[in-house]
C-alpha positions as CSV (number, residue, x, y, z in Angstrom):
1,M,-5.9,5.1,-0.5
2,R,-4.7,3.3,-3.5
3,V,-5.9,0.1,-4.4
4,R,-4.6,-2.8,-6.3
5,S,-6.1,-6.0,-7.4
6,T,-4.8,-8.6,-9.3
7,G,-7.1,-8.7,-12.1
8,L,-6.5,-5.4,-12.6
9,G,-2.9,-6.0,-13.9
10,P,-1.2,-3.2,-13.2
11,Q,-3.4,-0.8,-12.7
12,E,-4.2,1.3,-9.1
13,L,-7.2,2.4,-8.4
14,K,-7.2,5.7,-6.0
15,I,-9.7,6.4,-3.2
16,E,-9.8,9.7,-1.2
17,P,-10.8,9.2,2.4
18,E,-14.2,10.9,1.8
19,D,-14.7,8.3,-0.6
20,L,-15.1,6.0,2.5
21,W,-18.4,4.7,4.1
22,L,-19.7,1.6,6.5
23,E,-22.8,0.2,6.6
24,R,-25.0,-2.5,8.2
25,K,-26.9,-5.1,6.7
26,G,-28.3,-7.9,8.8
27,R,-25.1,-9.4,10.3
28,F,-22.7,-7.4,7.5
29,L,-20.6,-4.9,7.9
30,I,-19.6,-3.4,4.4
31,F,-17.0,-1.5,3.4
32,H,-17.6,0.9,1.1
33,M,-15.3,2.6,-1.2
34,E,-15.5,4.8,-4.5
35,S,-12.7,5.1,-7.0
36,S,-12.1,8.6,-8.6
37,E,-8.7,7.7,-11.2
38,P,-8.3,6.5,-13.8
39,V,-12.0,5.2,-13.6
40,K,-15.2,5.8,-11.1
41,W,-16.1,2.4,-9.4
42,H,-17.6,1.1,-6.4
43,L,-16.4,-1.5,-4.6
44,R,-17.5,-3.1,-1.4
45,T,-16.5,-5.3,1.1
46,A,-19.0,-7.6,3.0
47,L,-17.6,-8.3,6.8
48,T,-18.5,-10.4,9.9
49,S,-17.6,-10.6,13.5
50,D,-14.8,-12.6,12.8
51,D,-13.8,-10.4,10.3
52,M,-13.8,-7.8,11.9
53,R,-12.3,-9.3,15.0
54,K,-9.6,-10.2,12.7
55,V,-8.9,-6.7,10.8
56,V,-9.2,-5.1,14.8
57,E,-6.4,-7.7,15.5
58,L,-4.0,-6.8,12.3
59,L,-4.0,-2.9,13.5
60,L,-3.7,-3.6,17.4
61,E,-0.2,-5.7,16.2
62,Q,0.8,-3.2,14.2
63,V,0.0,-0.4,16.6
64,F,2.3,-2.4,19.2
65,N,5.4,-2.5,16.9
66,G,4.7,0.8,16.1
67,S,4.1,1.0,12.9
68,I,0.7,3.0,12.6
69,L,2.1,5.4,15.1
70,S,4.8,6.4,13.1
71,L,2.8,6.9,10.4
72,L,0.6,9.1,11.5
73,F,2.9,11.2,14.0
74,K,6.2,10.9,12.1
75,G,4.9,10.8,8.1
76,A,6.4,9.0,5.4
77,E,8.8,12.2,3.6
78,G,11.4,10.8,1.7
79,E,10.7,7.0,2.0
80,E,10.1,5.6,-1.7
81,E,6.9,3.8,-2.4
82,P,6.9,0.0,-2.3
83,E,7.0,-1.2,-6.5
84,E,4.5,-4.0,-5.5
85,Y,1.6,-4.4,-2.6
Protein backbone atom coordinates (compact mmCIF):
# COMPACT_ATOMS: atom_id res chain seq x y z
CA MET A 1 0.00 0.00 0.00
CA ARG A 2 1.18 3.51 -0.68
CA VAL A 3 0.16 6.44 1.49
CA ARG A 4 0.51 10.13 0.74
CA SER A 5 -0.39 13.26 2.66
CA THR A 6 -0.33 16.87 1.55
CA GLY A 7 1.52 17.56 4.80
CA LEU A 8 4.39 15.32 3.65
CA GLY A 9 4.82 17.03 0.28
CA PRO A 10 5.84 14.56 -2.44
CA GLN A 11 6.91 11.92 0.10
CA GLU A 12 5.23 8.52 -0.23
CA LEU A 13 5.06 6.00 2.62
CA LYS A 14 5.06 2.27 1.84
CA ILE A 15 3.03 -0.16 3.93
CA GLU A 16 3.03 -3.94 3.56
CA PRO A 17 -0.25 -5.91 4.03
CA GLU A 18 1.15 -7.68 7.11
CA ASP A 19 1.63 -4.25 8.73
CA LEU A 20 -2.12 -3.51 8.83
CA TRP A 21 -4.43 -4.44 11.70
CA LEU A 22 -7.69 -3.46 13.38
CA GLU A 23 -8.44 -2.94 17.06
CA ARG A 24 -11.76 -2.17 18.77
CA LYS A 25 -11.59 0.68 21.31
CA GLY A 26 -14.97 1.64 22.75
CA ARG A 27 -17.19 2.91 19.96
CA PHE A 28 -14.27 3.13 17.53
CA LEU A 29 -12.54 0.63 15.28
CA ILE A 30 -8.90 1.69 15.05
CA PHE A 31 -7.22 0.95 11.73
CA HIS A 32 -3.46 0.67 12.34
CA MET A 33 -0.76 0.90 9.66
CA GLU A 34 3.02 0.79 10.06
CA SER A 35 5.06 2.22 7.22
CA SER A 36 8.36 0.60 6.37
CA GLU A 37 9.81 3.11 3.90
CA PRO A 38 11.23 5.72 3.90
CA VAL A 39 10.59 5.99 7.66
CA LYS A 40 8.95 3.68 10.18
CA TRP A 41 5.77 5.42 11.32
CA HIS A 42 2.68 4.11 13.11
CA LEU A 43 -0.42 5.61 11.50
CA ARG A 44 -3.91 5.24 12.95
CA THR A 45 -7.42 6.04 11.79
CA ALA A 46 -10.36 5.88 14.20
CA LEU A 47 -13.57 4.76 12.47
CA THR A 48 -17.12 5.05 13.80
CA SER A 49 -20.04 2.92 12.65
CA ASP A 50 -21.07 5.70 10.22
CA ASP A 51 -17.54 5.76 8.78
CA MET A 52 -17.53 1.98 8.33
CA ARG A 53 -20.91 2.06 6.57
CA LYS A 54 -19.55 4.65 4.14
CA VAL A 55 -16.37 2.62 3.49
CA VAL A 56 -18.43 -0.54 2.83
CA GLU A 57 -20.76 1.46 0.56
CA LEU A 58 -17.79 2.80 -1.44
CA LEU A 59 -16.21 -0.67 -1.72
CA LEU A 60 -19.48 -2.26 -2.87
CA GLU A 61 -19.92 0.46 -5.48
CA GLN A 62 -16.47 -0.40 -6.85
CA VAL A 63 -17.24 -4.16 -6.76
CA PHE A 64 -20.43 -3.65 -8.79
CA ASN A 65 -18.81 -1.38 -11.37
CA GLY A 66 -16.03 -3.95 -11.88
CA SER A 67 -13.07 -1.92 -10.60
CA ILE A 68 -12.16 -4.15 -7.66
CA LEU A 69 -12.81 -7.44 -9.43
CA SER A 70 -10.68 -6.45 -12.41
CA LEU A 71 -7.80 -5.52 -10.08
CA LEU A 72 -8.11 -8.77 -8.13
CA PHE A 73 -8.42 -11.11 -11.09
CA LYS A 74 -6.71 -9.39 -14.00
CA GLY A 75 -4.10 -7.46 -12.06
CA ALA A 76 -2.76 -4.15 -13.25
CA GLU A 77 0.26 -5.24 -15.26
CA GLY A 78 1.28 -2.73 -17.84
CA GLU A 79 -0.83 0.07 -16.40
CA GLU A 80 0.93 3.30 -15.56
CA GLU A 81 1.04 4.42 -11.96
CA PRO A 82 -0.92 7.62 -11.31
CA GLU A 83 1.20 10.76 -10.89
CA GLU A 84 -1.18 12.07 -8.25
CA TYR A 85 -3.54 10.24 -5.92
